[in-house]
C-alpha positions as CSV (number, residue, x, y, z in Angstrom):
1,X,71.0,-152.0,91.8
2,X,68.8,-154.5,90.0
3,X,66.6,-156.7,92.2
4,X,67.8,-160.3,92.6
5,X,66.1,-162.9,90.4
6,X,63.1,-164.5,92.1
7,X,63.1,-168.4,92.2
8,X,60.1,-168.7,89.9
9,X,61.8,-166.6,87.3
10,X,65.0,-168.6,87.6
11,X,63.0,-171.8,87.3
12,X,61.2,-170.5,84.2
13,X,64.5,-169.5,82.6
14,X,66.0,-172.9,83.4
15,X,63.0,-174.8,82.1
16,X,63.0,-172.6,79.0
17,X,66.7,-173.3,78.4
18,X,66.1,-177.1,78.9
19,X,63.1,-177.0,76.4
20,X,65.2,-175.1,73.9
21,X,68.0,-177.6,74.1
22,X,65.6,-180.6,73.8
23,X,63.8,-178.9,70.9
24,X,67.1,-178.4,69.1
25,X,68.1,-182.0,69.7
26,X,64.7,-183.2,68.4
27,X,64.8,-181.1,65.3
28,X,68.4,-182.2,64.5
29,X,67.2,-185.8,64.9
30,X,64.4,-185.3,62.4
31,X,66.8,-184.1,59.7
32,X,68.5,-186.6,57.5
33,X,68.4,-190.3,56.8
34,X,66.8,-192.5,59.5
35,X,66.5,-196.2,60.1
36,X,62.9,-197.3,60.3
37,X,62.2,-198.3,63.9
38,X,59.9,-201.2,64.5
39,X,58.3,-199.5,67.6
40,X,58.3,-195.7,67.1
41,X,55.8,-195.6,64.2
42,X,53.4,-197.8,66.1
43,X,53.7,-195.5,69.2
44,X,52.9,-192.4,67.1
45,X,50.1,-194.0,65.2
46,X,48.4,-195.1,68.4
47,X,49.3,-192.4,71.0
48,X,48.5,-189.2,69.0
49,X,45.0,-190.3,68.2
50,X,44.5,-191.3,71.8
51,X,45.7,-187.9,72.9
52,X,43.2,-186.3,70.5
53,X,40.4,-188.5,71.9
54,X,41.4,-187.5,75.5
55,X,41.4,-183.8,74.6
56,X,38.1,-183.9,72.7
57,X,35.8,-184.1,75.8
58,X,37.6,-181.0,77.3
59,X,37.3,-179.1,74.1
60,X,33.6,-179.9,73.6
61,X,32.9,-177.3,76.2
62,X,33.8,-174.6,73.6
63,X,32.7,-175.2,70.0
64,X,35.5,-173.2,68.6
65,X,38.0,-175.3,70.5
66,X,36.5,-178.5,69.0
67,X,36.6,-177.0,65.6
68,X,40.3,-176.0,66.2
69,X,41.3,-179.5,67.2
70,X,39.5,-181.2,64.3
71,X,40.6,-178.7,61.8
72,X,44.2,-179.0,63.0
73,X,44.0,-182.8,62.6
74,X,42.7,-182.3,59.1
75,X,45.6,-179.9,58.2
76,X,48.1,-182.3,59.8
77,X,46.7,-185.2,57.8
78,X,47.1,-183.2,54.6
79,X,50.6,-182.1,55.5
80,X,51.6,-185.7,56.3
81,X,50.4,-187.0,53.0
82,X,52.4,-184.3,51.3
83,X,55.4,-185.1,53.5
84,X,55.2,-188.8,52.6
85,X,55.3,-187.8,48.9
86,X,58.5,-185.9,49.6
87,X,60.1,-188.6,51.7
88,X,62.8,-190.7,50.1
89,X,62.5,-194.4,51.0
90,X,65.4,-196.9,50.8
91,X,65.4,-200.7,51.2
92,X,69.0,-201.9,51.8
93,X,70.6,-205.1,53.2
94,X,71.1,-203.2,56.4
95,X,67.4,-202.4,56.8
96,X,64.8,-199.9,55.9
97,X,65.7,-196.3,55.8
98,X,63.8,-193.1,55.0
99,X,64.7,-189.5,54.7
100,X,61.8,-187.2,55.7
101,X,61.3,-183.7,54.5
102,X,63.3,-181.7,57.1
103,X,61.0,-178.7,57.2
104,X,57.5,-180.1,57.7
105,X,57.9,-182.1,60.9
106,X,60.4,-179.6,62.4
107,X,58.1,-176.6,61.6
108,X,55.1,-178.3,63.3
109,X,57.2,-179.2,66.4
110,X,58.6,-175.6,66.7
111,X,55.1,-174.2,66.2
112,X,53.8,-176.4,69.1
113,X,56.7,-175.4,71.4
114,X,56.3,-171.7,70.6
115,X,52.5,-171.9,71.3
116,X,53.1,-173.7,74.6
117,X,55.8,-171.2,75.5
118,X,53.5,-168.4,74.8
119,X,50.7,-169.9,76.8
120,X,52.9,-170.4,79.9
121,X,54.7,-167.1,79.6
122,X,51.5,-165.1,79.1
123,X,50.7,-164.7,82.8
124,X,54.2,-163.4,83.4
125,X,54.1,-161.0,80.5
126,X,50.9,-159.3,81.6
127,X,50.8,-157.1,84.7
128,X,47.7,-158.9,86.0
129,X,48.0,-162.7,85.8
130,X,44.8,-164.5,84.8
131,X,42.9,-165.6,87.9
132,X,42.1,-169.2,88.1
133,X,44.1,-170.3,85.0
134,X,44.5,-174.0,85.0
135,X,46.3,-176.5,82.7
136,X,42.8,-177.5,81.4
137,X,42.7,-174.0,79.8
138,X,45.1,-175.4,77.2
139,X,42.4,-177.8,76.1
140,X,39.9,-175.0,75.7
141,X,42.0,-172.7,73.6
142,X,41.1,-173.0,69.9
143,X,44.6,-171.9,68.7
144,X,46.4,-174.2,71.0
145,X,44.2,-177.1,70.0
146,X,44.6,-176.2,66.3
147,X,48.4,-176.4,66.7
148,X,48.2,-179.6,68.7
149,X,45.8,-181.1,66.2
150,X,48.2,-180.3,63.3
151,X,51.0,-182.0,65.1
152,X,48.9,-185.1,66.1
153,X,47.4,-185.4,62.6
154,X,50.8,-185.1,61.0
155,X,52.7,-187.6,63.1
156,X,49.8,-190.2,63.3
157,X,49.3,-190.1,59.5
158,X,53.0,-190.0,58.7
159,X,53.6,-193.0,61.0
160,X,50.8,-194.9,59.3
161,X,52.4,-194.2,56.0
162,X,55.7,-195.5,57.3
163,X,54.0,-198.7,58.5
164,X,52.3,-199.2,55.1
165,X,55.7,-198.7,53.3
166,X,57.3,-201.3,55.7
167,X,54.5,-203.8,55.0
168,X,54.9,-203.3,51.2
169,X,58.7,-203.7,51.5
170,X,58.2,-206.9,53.5
171,X,55.8,-208.2,50.8
172,X,58.3,-207.4,48.0
173,X,61.1,-209.1,49.9
174,X,58.9,-212.2,50.5
175,X,58.0,-212.3,46.8
176,X,61.6,-212.0,45.8
177,X,62.5,-215.0,48.0
178,X,59.7,-217.1,46.5
179,X,60.7,-216.1,43.0
180,X,64.4,-216.8,43.6
181,X,63.8,-220.3,45.1
């Protein structure tokens, strides 16, 4: 007869199911035409660089971790510039809309969730859990910081691109109003 499931295992399965559901919801929300929010791009453009700055002092302890974080930010920046070129922008009477490339943002998000899942499942997968493992260990792992840096660089740069497009669209609308008067 199999042993009953231990509470920590049940909790991990529950948390895993919740994260999978939220990840699916988030990925589905990234696909397709979206109205440009007046707040969300600002949040991403400010919060992701702040998170990188908060992680940087923890990563400095290990040079490879610092390189991973900064390299990830650079790769994310490049992917965002490429993603902005693939994005379809629309200015309509109902507002500003954009259709991002469905694969870039979703792939980075899934990569981060997979890396986090691996980091948290690793002690359960090995017969001898790591002694003294702490959440700060995430900030010292070069691979984890590479993935986070890619995500942060991508979303911060993409959001700045959206804000620049919004400003250009507002400038064109103002010019049209002046020219039509």
